PASEBA-1860 file (N, C-alpha, C; in nm, 3 decimals):
! residues 112
1> GEEEEGRR> 2.494/2.756/0.659/2.375/2.820/0.713/2.267/2.718/0.744 ~ 2.172/2.761/0.825/2.062/2.672/0.866/1.933/2.719/0.802 ~ 1.929/2.724/0.670/1.807/2.772/0.608/1.698/2.667/0.619 ~ 1.587/2.706/0.679/1.476/2.612/0.692/1.381/2.626/0.576 ~ 1.376/2.745/0.517/1.274/2.765/0.415/1.318/2.701/0.284 ~ 1.228/2.699/0.191/1.258/2.634/0.065/1.226/2.487/0.076 ~ 1.210/2.424/-0.037/1.175/2.283/-0.033/1.297/2.201/0.004 ~ 1.279/2.112/0.095/1.389/2.025/0.134/1.409/1.916/0.031
9> FRMFEIPS> 1.301/1.873/-0.029/1.317/1.778/-0.138/1.194/1.785/-0.226 ~ 1.203/1.723/-0.339/1.094/1.723/-0.435/1.051/1.580/-0.461 ~ 0.925/1.563/-0.489/0.873/1.429/-0.509/0.796/1.427/-0.641 ~ 0.828/1.328/-0.722/0.765/1.313/-0.853/0.704/1.175/-0.863 ~ 0.584/1.169/-0.919/0.525/1.038/-0.943/0.585/0.978/-1.069 ~ 0.626/0.852/-1.058/0.685/0.783/-1.174/0.571/0.721/-1.253 ~ 0.563/0.749/-1.383/0.455/0.689/-1.462/0.475/0.539/-1.473 ~ 0.369/0.464/-1.456/0.386/0.320/-1.465/0.395/0.279/-1.611
17> KGEGSFEE> 0.465/0.173/-1.639/0.485/0.122/-1.775/0.553/0.225/-1.866 ~ 0.619/0.322/-1.805/0.693/0.418/-1.885/0.608/0.507/-1.972 ~ 0.477/0.512/-1.945/0.392/0.601/-2.024/0.357/0.723/-1.942 ~ 0.332/0.833/-2.012/0.299/0.954/-1.940/0.424/1.024/-1.892 ~ 0.404/1.129/-1.814/0.519/1.205/-1.772/0.530/1.206/-1.621 ~ 0.643/1.252/-1.576/0.667/1.261/-1.432/0.590/1.380/-1.376 ~ 0.500/1.353/-1.282/0.420/1.461/-1.224/0.481/1.500/-1.091 ~ 0.510/1.629/-1.075/0.561/1.673/-0.946/0.446/1.699/-0.851
25> LDNFDSDD> 0.460/1.651/-0.726/0.359/1.676/-0.624/0.396/1.804/-0.552 ~ 0.296/1.885/-0.524/0.325/2.010/-0.456/0.329/1.991/-0.306 ~ 0.214/1.993/-0.242/0.214/1.974/-0.098/0.194/1.827/-0.071 ~ 0.298/1.762/-0.026/0.286/1.619/-0.010/0.336/1.578/0.127 ~ 0.293/1.463/0.171/0.351/1.403/0.290/0.351/1.252/0.270 ~ 0.385/1.180/0.374/0.401/1.035/0.356/0.268/0.967/0.322 ~ 0.155/1.036/0.345/0.026/0.977/0.306/0.012/0.967/0.154 ~ 0.094/1.039/0.083/0.085/1.036/-0.063/0.155/0.915/-0.123
33> LWPSKAFL> 0.221/0.836/-0.040/0.290/0.717/-0.090/0.189/0.603/-0.105 ~ 0.116/0.607/-0.213/0.013/0.505/-0.237/0.078/0.374/-0.280 ~ 0.023/0.262/-0.234/0.080/0.131/-0.270/0.081/0.106/-0.420 ~ -0.011/0.170/-0.493/-0.021/0.144/-0.636/0.071/0.232/-0.719 ~ 0.153/0.312/-0.651/0.234/0.408/-0.724/0.383/0.391/-0.694 ~ 0.463/0.462/-0.771/0.606/0.469/-0.743/0.646/0.616/-0.754 ~ 0.743/0.655/-0.674/0.783/0.795/-0.672/0.935/0.808/-0.676 ~ 0.978/0.921/-0.732/1.118/0.956/-0.729/1.133/1.076/-0.637
41> LLPGEEGE> 1.215/1.062/-0.535/1.237/1.170/-0.439/1.375/1.226/-0.462 ~ 1.382/1.359/-0.463/1.507/1.425/-0.495/1.540/1.521/-0.382 ~ 1.648/1.497/-0.310/1.683/1.585/-0.198/1.719/1.724/-0.247 ~ 1.676/1.821/-0.171/1.718/1.960/-0.180/1.762/2.014/-0.314 ~ 1.881/2.066/-0.314/1.930/2.134/-0.433/1.962/2.035/-0.543 ~ 1.958/2.085/-0.665/1.998/2.002/-0.777/2.145/1.967/-0.765 ~ 2.186/1.868/-0.840/2.327/1.837/-0.840/2.350/1.690/-0.817 ~ 2.441/1.659/-0.728/2.485/1.522/-0.717/2.421/1.445/-0.602
49> QDAVVWIG> 2.312/1.498/-0.544/2.247/1.419/-0.440/2.193/1.290/-0.500 ~ 2.186/1.190/-0.417/2.130/1.065/-0.464/1.979/1.077/-0.474 ~ 1.926/1.024/-0.581/1.781/1.016/-0.594/1.733/0.890/-0.523 ~ 1.611/0.895/-0.473/1.552/0.778/-0.409/1.427/0.740/-0.486 ~ 1.419/0.614/-0.525/1.299/0.566/-0.592/1.225/0.476/-0.494 ~ 1.103/0.517/-0.461/1.016/0.440/-0.371/0.914/0.365/-0.454 ~ 0.901/0.235/-0.429/0.811/0.152/-0.509/0.703/0.094/-0.418 ~ 0.577/0.124/-0.450/0.466/0.072/-0.370/0.443/-0.076/-0.393
57> EEFSGVSD> 0.382/-0.140/-0.293/0.363/-0.285/-0.298/0.275/-0.329/-0.414 ~ 0.184/-0.242/-0.458/0.091/-0.281/-0.564/0.124/-0.215/-0.697 ~ 0.242/-0.156/-0.705/0.279/-0.085/-0.828/0.294/-0.183/-0.943 ~ 0.229/-0.151/-1.055/0.226/-0.247/-1.166/0.352/-0.246/-1.251 ~ 0.438/-0.145/-1.230/0.557/-0.135/-1.314/0.667/-0.235/-1.280 ~ 0.653/-0.300/-1.165/0.750/-0.400/-1.122/0.673/-0.529/-1.094 ~ 0.717/-0.638/-1.156/0.637/-0.760/-1.141/0.667/-0.834/-1.011 ~ 0.790/-0.820/-0.960/0.825/-0.894/-0.839/0.910/-0.807/-0.747
65> LEDEEECV> 0.848/-0.755/-0.643/0.921/-0.666/-0.553/1.028/-0.739/-0.473 ~ 1.017/-0.871/-0.466/1.120/-0.948/-0.397/1.248/-0.956/-0.481 ~ 1.232/-0.930/-0.610/1.345/-0.940/-0.702/1.423/-0.809/-0.700 ~ 1.529/-0.809/-0.620/1.602/-0.685/-0.601/1.656/-0.631/-0.733 ~ 1.699/-0.722/-0.818/1.757/-0.679/-0.945/1.653/-0.606/-1.030 ~ 1.532/-0.661/-1.032/1.428/-0.595/-1.111/1.396/-0.457/-1.055 ~ 1.391/-0.446/-0.922/1.362/-0.317/-0.860/1.471/-0.215/-0.892 ~ 1.596/-0.259/-0.884/1.708/-0.170/-0.912/1.705/-0.126/-1.057
73> TFAQTSAR> 1.678/-0.220/-1.148/1.671/-0.187/-1.290/1.561/-0.087/-1.317 ~ 1.445/-0.112/-1.255/1.332/-0.019/-1.272/1.371/0.120/-1.222 ~ 1.433/0.125/-1.105/1.469/0.254/-1.045/1.567/0.329/-1.133 ~ 1.668/0.257/-1.183/1.769/0.324/-1.264/1.712/0.371/-1.397 ~ 1.626/0.288/-1.457/1.562/0.327/-1.583/1.474/0.449/-1.561 ~ 1.399/0.447/-1.452/1.310/0.559/-1.422/1.389/0.686/-1.398 ~ 1.498/0.674/-1.322/1.578/0.792/-1.289/1.641/0.852/-1.414 ~ 1.682/0.763/-1.506/1.742/0.812/-1.630/1.636/0.885/-1.713
81> AFSEEVGI> 1.517/0.825/-1.724/1.409/0.889/-1.798/1.371/1.022/-1.734 ~ 1.373/1.023/-1.602/1.340/1.145/-1.528/1.439/1.257/-1.561 ~ 1.568/1.223/-1.558/1.670/1.325/-1.587/1.653/1.380/-1.728 ~ 1.620/1.289/-1.822/1.605/1.334/-1.960/1.482/1.421/-1.975 ~ 1.372/1.382/-1.910/1.248/1.456/-1.927/1.248/1.588/-1.851 ~ 1.291/1.583/-1.726/1.280/1.700/-1.639/1.407/1.785/-1.641 ~ 1.517/1.723/-1.682/1.641/1.797/-1.694/1.709/1.823/-1.561 ~ 1.687/1.736/-1.463/1.750/1.752/-1.333/1.849/1.637/-1.313
89> AHGKVKVV> 1.972/1.675/-1.283/2.074/1.574/-1.261/2.066/1.522/-1.117 ~ 2.117/1.403/-1.097/2.123/1.349/-0.961/2.241/1.255/-0.954 ~ 2.273/1.211/-0.834/2.384/1.119/-0.816/2.337/0.976/-0.835 ~ 2.367/0.892/-0.738/2.327/0.753/-0.746/2.177/0.740/-0.725 ~ 2.128/0.620/-0.747/1.986/0.594/-0.730/1.969/0.489/-0.621 ~ 1.892/0.523/-0.518/1.865/0.427/-0.412/1.723/0.376/-0.429 ~ 1.704/0.248/-0.402/1.572/0.188/-0.416/1.514/0.163/-0.278 ~ 1.389/0.204/-0.259/1.320/0.178/-0.134/1.187/0.112/-0.169
97> VEGSEPED> 1.162/-0.004/-0.108/1.038/-0.076/-0.135/0.944/-0.058/-0.017 ~ 0.816/-0.036/-0.048/0.717/-0.016/0.058/0.721/-0.131/0.157 ~ 0.719/-0.096/0.285/0.720/-0.198/0.389/0.858/-0.227/0.443 ~ 0.962/-0.188/0.368/1.097/-0.207/0.420/1.178/-0.079/0.403 ~ 1.113/0.033/0.433/1.183/0.162/0.422/1.287/0.175/0.532 ~ 1.405/0.224/0.499/1.504/0.250/0.603/1.462/0.372/0.685 ~ 1.514/0.381/0.806/1.478/0.489/0.896/1.499/0.626/0.831 ~ 1.611/0.642/0.761/1.641/0.775/0.708/1.547/0.817/0.595
105> FWEFFELG> 1.475/0.720/0.539/1.378/0.756/0.436/1.271/0.848/0.493 ~ 1.225/0.818/0.614/1.115/0.896/0.672/1.158/1.037/0.711 ~ 1.289/1.058/0.722/1.336/1.193/0.753/1.298/1.292/0.642 ~ 1.278/1.240/0.522/1.233/1.326/0.414/1.104/1.398/0.453 ~ 1.018/1.326/0.525/0.883/1.376/0.548/0.867/1.447/0.682 ~ 0.967/1.436/0.768/0.948/1.482/0.905/0.931/1.633/0.916 ~ 0.985/1.706/0.821/0.983/1.852/0.832/0.857/1.914/0.773 ~ 0.771/1.830/0.715/0.655/1.882/0.645/0.552/1.938/0.734
END
């Protein structure tokens, strides 16, 4: 079916330094991607979709955005904490760094 209604994906702010909880944003668009923040985006229905972790250029939770390994580790740690806290399963974790977003990342926001 071609259901348009319902949320296409959900977006949660990742707490920096692992403190605090994951805050879900209600009405959001790409303007909410602040450089000082990081977000976990979850496509559509729960289950095995891949989660996407977007990391802003000024986010304090990652010391070196050029260090792919550190970004991946941060993303995986965050996604695991997210699943435990919020109780939502997901598949793999993709990392997206501000300024080098792939084209398909913006498709998340196009329907808003």
